[in-house]
Kinemage of the C-alpha trace (Angstrom):
@kinemage 1
@onewidth
@group {chain A} dominant
@subgroup {mainchain}
@vectorlist {calphas} color= white
{ca met a 1} P 15.262 29.902 30.297
{ca gln a 2} L 13.638 30.781 26.993
{ca thr a 3} L 15.430 33.125 24.640
{ca pro a 4} L 13.341 35.825 22.872
{ca ala a 5} L 13.581 33.887 19.596
{ca thr a 6} L 12.442 30.653 21.216
{ca asn a 7} L 9.584 32.423 22.991
{ca ala a 8} L 8.455 34.102 19.762
{ca arg a 9} L 8.435 30.770 17.960
{ca ala a 10} L 6.408 29.172 20.737
{ca gln a 11} L 3.758 31.886 20.410
{ca lys a 12} L 3.213 31.274 16.710
{ca thr a 13} L 0.190 29.182 15.787
{ca pro a 14} L 1.358 25.730 14.658
{ca leu a 15} L 0.017 24.284 11.411
{ca thr a 16} L -0.212 20.574 10.652
{ca ile a 17} L -0.928 19.459 7.095
{ca ile a 18} L -2.579 16.081 6.594
{ca ser a 19} L -1.578 14.815 3.171
{ca gly a 20} L -2.110 11.624 1.228
{ca phe a 21} L -3.574 10.429 -2.035
{ca leu a 22} L -7.297 10.168 -2.741
{ca gly a 23} L -8.974 7.704 -0.397
{ca ser a 24} L -5.982 7.215 1.885
{ca gly a 25} L -7.931 7.966 5.069
{ca lys a 26} L -7.168 11.652 5.742
{ca thr a 27} L -10.705 12.508 6.828
{ca ser a 28} L -10.889 9.554 9.231
{ca leu a 29} L -7.671 10.729 10.878
{ca leu a 30} L -8.928 14.310 11.148
{ca asn a 31} L -12.232 13.126 12.651
{ca his a 32} L -10.363 11.185 15.311
{ca leu a 33} L -8.059 14.106 16.127
{ca leu a 34} L -11.039 16.423 16.610
{ca thr a 35} L -12.671 14.030 19.061
{ca gln a 36} L -9.463 14.054 21.147
{ca ala a 37} L -9.154 17.847 21.294
{ca gly a 38} L -10.815 20.331 23.615
{ca pro a 39} L -10.290 21.456 27.229
{ca glu a 40} L -10.928 18.008 28.655
{ca asn a 41} L -8.044 16.574 26.611
{ca gly a 42} L -5.172 18.970 27.088
{ca gly a 43} L -6.985 22.161 26.184
{ca arg a 44} L -6.207 22.346 22.470
{ca arg a 45} L -8.615 24.507 20.479
{ca ile a 46} L -8.125 23.233 16.936
{ca thr a 47} L -9.273 24.933 13.765
{ca ala a 48} L -9.616 22.328 11.035
{ca met a 49} L -9.621 23.516 7.433
{ca val a 50} L -11.451 21.090 5.154
{ca asn a 51} L -12.802 20.895 1.625
{ca asp a 52} L -16.038 19.111 2.483
{ca phe a 53} L -18.015 19.348 5.733
{ca gly a 54} L -20.150 16.370 4.715
{ca ala a 55} L -17.157 14.045 4.626
{ca leu a 56} L -16.325 14.815 8.257
{ca asn a 57} L -19.490 13.078 9.483
{ca ile a 58} L -19.483 15.058 12.734
{ca asp a 59} L -21.896 13.767 15.360
{ca ala a 60} L -24.773 16.255 15.657
{ca glu a 61} L -24.328 16.277 19.449
{ca leu a 62} L -20.822 17.721 19.030
{ca ile a 63} L -21.967 20.671 16.899
{ca ala a 64} L -22.534 23.802 18.986
{ca glu a 65} L -23.201 26.193 16.112
{ca lys a 66} L -23.106 26.248 12.320
{ca his a 67} L -23.110 29.322 10.140
{ca gly a 68} L -21.756 29.966 6.676
{ca asn a 69} L -18.472 28.220 6.058
{ca gln a 70} L -17.822 27.472 9.721
{ca ile a 71} L -18.884 24.877 12.268
{ca ala a 72} L -18.182 25.421 15.971
{ca leu a 73} L -17.879 22.240 18.025
{ca ala a 74} L -18.865 21.850 21.650
{ca asn a 75} L -15.263 21.027 22.614
{ca gly a 76} L -13.996 24.425 21.461
{ca cys a 77} L -12.744 23.303 18.055
{ca val a 78} L -13.796 24.942 14.795
{ca cys a 79} L -14.107 23.543 11.269
{ca cys a 80} L -13.778 25.919 8.314
{ca ser a 81} L -14.366 25.060 4.678
{ca ile a 82} L -11.618 25.928 2.224
{ca gly a 83} L -12.906 28.177 -0.516
{ca asp a 84} L -11.443 28.767 -3.939
{ca asp a 85} L -8.751 31.024 -2.443
{ca leu a 86} L -6.527 29.136 0.009
{ca met a 87} L -4.636 32.272 1.042
{ca arg a 88} L -7.878 34.050 1.905
{ca ser a 89} L -8.939 31.040 3.982
{ca phe a 90} L -5.674 31.233 5.939
{ca ile a 91} L -6.174 34.965 6.528
{ca glu a 92} L -9.719 34.408 7.819
{ca val a 93} L -8.529 31.730 10.244
{ca met a 94} L -5.748 33.969 11.564
{ca gln a 95} L -8.306 36.708 12.253
{ca gln a 96} L -10.143 34.544 14.776
{ca asp a 97} L -10.257 35.857 18.327
{ca pro a 98} L -8.815 34.138 20.183
{ca leu a 99} L -6.426 32.502 17.753
{ca pro a 100} L -6.602 28.700 17.613
{ca asp a 101} L -4.051 26.672 19.548
{ca his a 102} L -3.405 24.577 16.459
{ca ile a 103} L -4.502 24.589 12.809
{ca ile a 104} L -4.947 21.373 10.844
{ca ile a 105} L -5.540 21.476 7.122
{ca glu a 106} L -6.700 18.384 5.258
{ca ala a 107} L -5.045 18.739 1.880
{ca ser a 108} L -6.706 17.672 -1.338
{ca gly a 109} L -5.782 14.155 -2.392
{ca val a 110} L -3.850 15.504 -5.370
{ca ala a 111} L -2.203 18.512 -3.681
{ca glu a 112} L 1.484 18.927 -2.988
{ca pro a 113} L 1.702 19.660 0.756
{ca thr a 114} L 4.861 21.746 0.345
{ca arg a 115} L 2.865 24.263 -1.676
{ca ile a 116} L 0.343 24.597 1.151
{ca ala a 117} L 3.220 25.020 3.592
{ca gly a 118} L 4.488 27.804 1.364
{ca phe a 119} L 1.167 29.648 1.649
{ca ala a 120} L 1.277 29.320 5.425
{ca ser a 121} L 4.832 30.652 5.694
{ca val a 122} L 3.640 34.041 4.441
{ca asp a 123} L 1.880 34.719 7.771
{ca pro a 124} L 4.399 35.677 10.485
{ca gln a 125} L 1.988 34.447 13.178
{ca met a 126} L 1.986 30.893 11.834
{ca arg a 127} L 4.614 28.163 11.734
{ca leu a 128} L 4.644 24.747 10.132
{ca asp a 129} L 4.463 22.083 12.814
{ca gly a 130} L 4.625 19.182 10.395
{ca ile a 131} L 3.339 17.369 7.331
{ca val a 132} L 1.675 14.025 7.980
{ca thr a 133} L 1.262 11.812 4.917
{ca leu a 134} L -0.981 8.767 4.838
{ca val a 135} L -0.010 5.879 2.557
{ca asp a 136} L -2.701 3.339 1.667
{ca ala a 137} L -1.165 -0.072 2.400
{ca ala a 138} L -3.088 -1.946 -0.278
{ca ala a 139} L -3.067 0.743 -2.994
{ca his a 140} L 0.513 2.030 -2.659
{ca his a 141} L 1.994 -0.232 -5.311
{ca ile a 142} L -0.725 0.767 -7.796
{ca his a 143} L -0.293 4.517 -7.280
{ca ala a 144} L 3.502 4.463 -7.113
{ca asn a 145} L 3.740 2.663 -10.460
{ca asp a 146} L 1.068 4.605 -12.339
{ca pro a 147} L 2.789 6.916 -14.859
{ca his a 148} L 0.030 9.516 -14.430
{ca leu a 149} L 0.320 9.607 -10.650
{ca ala a 150} L 3.780 8.513 -9.564
{ca asp a 151} L 5.461 11.939 -9.590
{ca asn a 152} L 2.860 13.771 -7.497
{ca tyr a 153} L 2.244 10.734 -5.294
{ca gly a 154} L 5.943 10.494 -4.546
{ca lys a 155} L 6.155 14.189 -3.632
{ca gln a 156} L 3.440 13.745 -1.011
{ca ile a 157} L 5.470 11.007 0.646
{ca glu a 158} L 8.797 12.834 0.320
{ca ala a 159} L 7.371 15.907 2.077
{ca ala a 160} L 6.327 14.004 5.211
{ca his a 161} L 7.635 14.588 8.705
{ca leu a 162} L 5.481 11.642 9.797
{ca leu a 163} L 4.410 8.717 7.604
{ca leu a 164} L 1.282 6.765 8.503
{ca ile a 165} L 0.509 3.507 6.727
{ca ser a 166} L -3.275 3.530 6.522
{ca lys a 167} L -5.783 0.718 6.020
{ca pro a 168} L -3.310 -2.028 7.022
{ca asp a 169} L -6.284 -4.281 7.711
{ca leu a 170} L -7.056 -4.287 3.969
{ca ala a 171} L -3.567 -5.419 2.945
{ca asn a 172} L -2.041 -8.848 3.311
{ca ala a 173} L 1.013 -9.525 5.466
{ca gln a 174} L 3.353 -9.516 2.477
{ca gln a 175} L 2.103 -6.118 1.258
{ca arg a 176} L 2.444 -4.600 4.719
{ca ala a 177} L 5.965 -5.938 5.235
{ca ala a 178} L 7.123 -4.804 1.800
{ca leu a 179} L 5.710 -1.301 2.297
{ca asn a 180} L 7.260 -0.954 5.755
{ca asp a 181} L 10.643 -2.048 4.395
{ca glu a 182} L 10.392 0.289 1.396
{ca leu a 183} L 9.489 3.368 3.428
{ca arg a 184} L 12.021 2.706 6.185
{ca ala a 185} L 14.780 2.279 3.615
{ca ala a 186} L 13.846 5.396 1.622
{ca tyr a 187} L 13.118 7.663 4.621
{ca pro a 188} L 15.118 6.305 7.572
{ca his a 189} L 14.789 9.509 9.609
{ca val a 190} L 11.010 9.914 9.233
{ca pro a 191} L 8.824 8.330 11.953
{ca leu a 192} L 6.616 5.559 10.595
{ca ala a 193} L 3.491 3.993 12.078
{ca glu a 194} L 0.347 2.142 11.040
{ca val a 195} L -3.117 3.627 11.536
{ca thr a 196} L -6.481 1.851 11.249
{ca his a 197} L -9.709 3.848 10.835
{ca gly a 198} L -7.793 7.026 11.660
{ca lys a 199} L -7.235 6.048 15.295
{ca met a 200} L -3.964 7.705 16.202
{ca pro a 201} L -3.173 9.525 19.483
{ca ile a 202} L -3.304 13.282 19.018
{ca asp a 203} L 0.135 13.793 20.565
{ca val a 204} L 1.698 11.576 17.901
{ca val a 205} L 0.317 13.705 15.069
{ca leu a 206} L 0.566 17.183 16.586
{ca gly a 207} L 3.792 18.598 17.968
{ca leu a 208} L 6.213 17.348 15.331
{ca asn a 209} L 7.864 20.782 15.627
{ca ser a 210} L 9.372 21.202 12.195
{ca asp a 211} L 11.646 24.223 12.292
{ca ser a 212} L 10.849 25.306 8.751
{ca ala a 213} L 8.807 24.389 5.739
{ca pro a 214} L 10.405 22.114 3.124
{ca ala a 215} L 11.799 23.795 0.040
{ca leu a 216} L 9.092 24.662 -2.447
{ca pro a 217} L 9.157 22.705 -5.735
{ca thr a 218} L 9.849 24.644 -8.891
{ca asp a 219} L 7.786 22.574 -11.322
{ca glu a 220} L 4.013 22.566 -11.632
{ca met a 221} L 1.938 19.706 -10.247
{ca ala a 222} L 1.227 17.295 -13.100
{ca his a 223} L -1.552 14.957 -12.080
{ca asn a 224} L -3.661 15.143 -15.278
{ca leu a 225} L -6.800 13.937 -13.505
{ca val a 226} L -10.334 14.047 -14.871
{ca gln a 227} L -13.300 14.804 -12.592
{ca trp a 228} L -17.056 14.361 -13.074
{ca ala a 229} L -19.780 15.310 -10.628
{ca gly a 230} L -23.521 14.812 -10.819
{ca his a 231} L -26.680 14.034 -8.879
{ca leu a 232} L -27.933 10.470 -9.028
{ca pro a 233} L -31.586 9.465 -8.810
{ca pro a 234} L -32.505 6.892 -6.120
{ca leu a 235} L -31.414 3.779 -8.024
{ca pro a 236} L -30.774 0.409 -6.325
{ca arg a 237} L -27.236 0.459 -4.970
{ca his a 238} L -26.286 -2.816 -6.639
{ca lys a 239} L -26.899 -1.121 -9.999
{ca ile a 240} L -24.638 1.800 -9.113
{ca val a 241} L -21.914 -0.561 -7.903
{ca lys a 242} L -22.157 -2.677 -11.050
{ca arg a 243} L -21.834 0.381 -13.278
{ca leu a 244} L -18.909 1.681 -11.259
{ca glu a 245} L -17.240 -1.722 -11.642
{ca thr a 246} L -17.120 -1.189 -15.405
{ca leu a 247} L -14.982 1.924 -14.863
{ca arg a 248} L -12.686 0.472 -12.211
{ca pro a 249} L -9.468 0.476 -14.336
{ca his a 250} L -9.847 4.210 -14.982
{ca val a 251} L -11.292 5.490 -11.670
{ca leu a 252} L -9.023 6.555 -8.823
{ca arg a 253} L -11.652 7.776 -6.384
{ca ala a 254} L -15.433 7.943 -6.283
{ca lys a 255} L -17.767 9.049 -3.540
{ca gly a 256} L -21.508 9.545 -3.355
{ca val a 257} L -24.050 10.273 -0.631
{ca leu a 258} L -26.936 8.356 -2.161
{ca arg a 259} L -30.349 6.873 -1.512
{ca asp a 260} L -32.314 3.832 -2.596
{ca ser a 261} L -35.325 1.906 -1.268
{ca ala a 262} L -33.173 0.449 1.532
{ca gly a 263} L -32.224 3.912 2.856
{ca asp a 264} L -29.461 6.511 2.674
{ca tyr a 265} L -25.875 5.353 2.205
{ca val a 266} L -22.358 6.482 1.293
{ca leu a 267} L -20.625 4.809 -1.630
{ca his a 268} L -16.811 4.813 -1.821
{ca leu a 269} L -14.277 3.659 -4.371
{ca ala a 270} L -10.732 4.055 -3.071
{ca gly a 271} L -7.599 2.054 -3.744
{ca gly a 272} L -9.562 -0.022 -6.251
{ca arg a 273} L -12.060 -1.119 -3.566
{ca ile a 274} L -15.789 -0.361 -3.661
{ca ser a 275} L -17.731 -0.199 -0.403
{ca thr a 276} L -21.008 1.160 0.968
{ca glu a 277} L -21.989 2.213 4.465
{ca thr a 278} L -25.164 3.498 6.088
{ca tyr a 279} L -25.557 7.275 6.160
{ca ala a 280} L -27.392 8.867 9.087
{ca gly a 281} L -28.045 12.231 7.428
{ca asp a 282} L -30.189 13.274 4.487
{ca ala a 283} L -28.625 11.947 1.288
{ca ser a 284} L -28.073 14.622 -1.345
{ca gly a 285} L -27.556 12.257 -4.270
{ca his a 286} L -24.284 14.042 -5.038
{ca phe a 287} L -21.723 11.777 -6.734
{ca val a 288} L -18.125 12.598 -7.667
{ca ile a 289} L -15.658 10.560 -9.712
{ca ile a 290} L -11.959 11.357 -10.162
{ca gly a 291} L -10.158 9.326 -12.778
{ca lys a 292} L -7.388 9.001 -15.308
{ca pro a 293} L -7.475 10.627 -18.762
{ca gln a 294} L -8.834 7.348 -20.187
{ca met a 295} L -12.076 7.758 -18.211
{ca pro a 296} L -15.214 8.211 -20.386
{ca asp a 297} L -16.408 11.742 -21.102
{ca ala a 298} L -19.006 13.601 -19.047
{ca ala a 299} L -21.932 12.777 -21.337
{ca thr a 300} L -21.167 9.047 -21.163
{ca leu a 301} L -20.877 9.123 -17.393
{ca glu a 302} L -24.096 11.102 -17.054
{ca lys a 303} L -25.962 8.497 -19.080
{ca leu a 304} L -24.316 5.590 -17.268
{ca phe a 305} L -25.225 6.727 -13.766
{ca thr a 306} L -28.543 8.518 -14.156
{ca gln a 307} L -30.578 6.263 -16.427
{ca asn a 308} L -32.704 3.624 -14.734
{ca glu a 309} L -31.880 0.823 -17.122
{ca ala a 310} L -31.927 -2.867 -16.259
{ca ala a 311} L -28.684 -3.886 -14.633
């Protein structure tokens, strides 16, 4: 028999935070979770809070309606963009009627998930269900040993109620074994699993049932990252890749939805790897780079990526 306290807790809307460094595969995981939700799969109506709708790559057939900062999916789920004010975004979500069965927020790649959990704890109708942190199997050693990143990167992992080793197919057997051993030794009570292309059963990720949010950190996040964004003309992709290669030591993450004579494509740099894939939508030409303080200044980057020079 449920006690009043237990019943009240059960009625609160659970929040899951998907954390992980830039390029660790958070969006792929969220995409997969959304495809598993809806009445036909247990009845969960999920509201997903994201920074970038474009990154979700939602199949047009799944979109029932789109207006403003919200996309309604045919399976009953909703995607909301996170504005400049995270607290206001939470308030707007909690004013939905009916309330969602579950809220998932995809944290920024440089955010501390405990801070987001702190925002959520202000609303008495919401409870933290868990923090899920993705760890890039091939890039972990690089990030963990980078003096500019190690502190914030470590806090993302320490906050986790579930650790998912992502992109194991891009790491060799030795890297995978070493990372598994390291995480199991450091966090013996935290569940650990591998995930490829975000394919993880929804019941593994949701329902972690944390009783309370982790203690909030007292120091400020110190990631000291530099960001540049611009719009690229339709240059041959091999030229863009070659120019990006010259910045590789200083770039942590790059993403563009671009176009050349061969068609529209998405360009990624994550974990030191550069890749391209076909894009089915209408490429905007938007290109974003996040790097270390040693990255060239904005004027240099603008010239590098927008001039149609021989390359």
